C-alpha positions in Angstrom: -22.1 -44.4 -22.3 -23.0 -45.8 -18.8 -26.9 -45.1 -19.3 -27.1 -47.1 -22.6 -25.5 -50.0 -20.7 -28.0 -49.8 -18.4 -31.0 -49.5 -20.7 -29.7 -52.5 -22.5 -29.3 -54.2 -19.2 -32.8 -53.3 -18.0 -34.2 -54.5 -21.4 -32.9 -57.5 -21.2 -34.4 -58.3 -17.6 -37.5 -56.9 -19.0 -37.6 -59.3 -21.9 -36.7 -62.3 -19.3 -39.5 -61.1 -17.0 -42.1 -61.5 -20.0 -41.3 -64.6 -21.1 -41.5 -65.9 -17.3 -44.8 -64.4 -17.0 -46.1 -65.7 -20.9 -45.1 -69.4 -19.6 -46.6 -69.2 -16.7 -49.6 -68.2 -18.4 -49.5 -70.4 -21.0 -49.4 -73.3 -18.5 -52.5 -71.6 -16.2 -54.2 -72.1 -19.8 -53.6 -75.7 -20.2 -54.6 -76.5 -16.8 -58.2 -74.5 -16.8 -58.8 -76.0 -20.6 -57.7 -79.5 -19.6 -59.7 -79.9 -16.0 -62.7 -78.4 -17.5 -62.4 -80.6 -20.7 -62.2 -83.5 -17.9 -65.5 -82.7 -16.2 -67.6 -82.0 -18.6 -66.6 -84.0 -21.9 -69.5 -86.3 -21.0 -72.3 -84.1 -19.9 -74.6 -83.4 -22.4 -75.7 -79.9 -22.9 -79.5 -79.2 -24.2 -81.2 -76.0 -25.6 -84.3 -76.1 -27.4 -84.6 -79.6 -27.5 -81.8 -80.4 -29.1 -78.5 -82.0 -27.5 -74.9 -80.9 -27.5 -71.5 -82.2 -27.0 -68.8 -80.6 -25.9 -66.5 -79.7 -28.8 -63.3 -77.6 -26.9 -62.4 -75.4 -24.1 -59.9 -72.7 -24.8 -59.2 -70.3 -21.8 -57.4 -66.9 -22.1 -56.7 -64.0 -19.4 -58.7 -60.7 -20.2 -56.7 -57.9 -18.6 -57.3 -54.4 -19.3 -54.9 -52.4 -17.9 -50.3 -53.2 -17.4 -52.0 -54.6 -13.7 -49.9 -57.8 -13.0 -52.5 -59.0 -10.7 -54.3 -61.4 -12.8 -57.3 -62.6 -10.6 -59.9 -64.1 -13.4 -59.4 -66.9 -16.2 -61.5 -66.6 -19.3 -62.8 -69.9 -19.9 -65.2 -70.6 -23.2 -66.9 -74.0 -24.0 -67.3 -75.0 -27.8 -70.6 -77.2 -27.7 -72.0 -78.9 -30.9 -75.2 -80.2 -32.2 -75.9 -84.0 -31.6 -79.1 -84.4 -32.6 -80.2 -85.5 -36.2 -80.0 -82.8 -38.1 -80.8 -82.1 -42.1 -77.5 -82.8 -44.7 -76.8 -78.9 -45.5 -76.7 -78.3 -41.5 -74.5 -81.1 -41.2 -72.4 -80.5 -43.5 -72.1 -76.7 -41.9 -71.7 -78.3 -38.6 -68.9 -80.6 -39.7 -67.5 -77.1 -41.5 -67.6 -75.5 -38.2 -66.1 -77.9 -36.5 -62.9 -78.3 -38.9 -62.7 -74.2 -38.5 -63.0 -74.9 -34.6 -59.9 -77.4 -34.6 -57.5 -75.4 -36.5 -58.5 -71.5 -34.8 -60.0 -72.8 -31.5 -63.0 -70.4 -32.2 -66.4 -70.9 -33.1 -68.3 -69.1 -36.1 -70.7 -66.4 -35.9 -74.0 -69.0 -36.2 -77.3 -67.2 -38.0 -79.4 -69.8 -37.7 -82.7 -69.4 -36.3 -82.1 -72.0 -34.0 -78.7 -72.6 -33.3 -76.8 -75.7 -34.3 -73.4 -74.9 -31.8 -73.2 -72.9 -28.6 -70.4 -71.0 -26.8 -70.7 -70.9 -23.1 -68.8 -67.9 -21.4 -67.1 -67.8 -17.9 -64.9 -66.5 -15.4 -63.6 -68.1 -13.1 -61.0 -67.3 -10.1 -57.4 -68.0 -10.6 -57.3 -69.5 -7.5 -60.2 -71.8 -8.5 -58.2 -73.2 -11.4 -54.7 -73.6 -9.9 -57.0 -76.0 -6.9 -58.3 -77.9 -9.8 -61.5 -76.4 -8.8 -63.4 -75.4 -11.8 -67.6 -75.9 -10.8 -69.3 -74.3 -14.3 -73.1 -73.9 -14.3 -73.8 -75.1 -17.5 -77.6 -74.0 -19.3 
């Protein structure tokens, strides 16, 4: 019976630790998203002779093992075309924006000249915590 009680207590402690880790991850993601959005919101992105504006930023951790050492934060910047577009493309772009607001993810872009882009970066965790997020937007 003592072994069963010990196992139950160990599981309770593990769940508490997991809850703390999840909360820390959530706070770090929020910092990364907020700082990146503040820094790059007003900076346009040009590609294929079109101007793009920042729609949103999402941050995640990429861990492939049970290693507790998280060193990188994966940041994705979602850009949408700001240039004048034909009505069909404008409608599709609006649909993509609406879906992004719901899912924080852009759809696959199958246009010959894309009208939305996502730019992916990996940033050191310490840089995020320091608020020193420097990305090369191109």
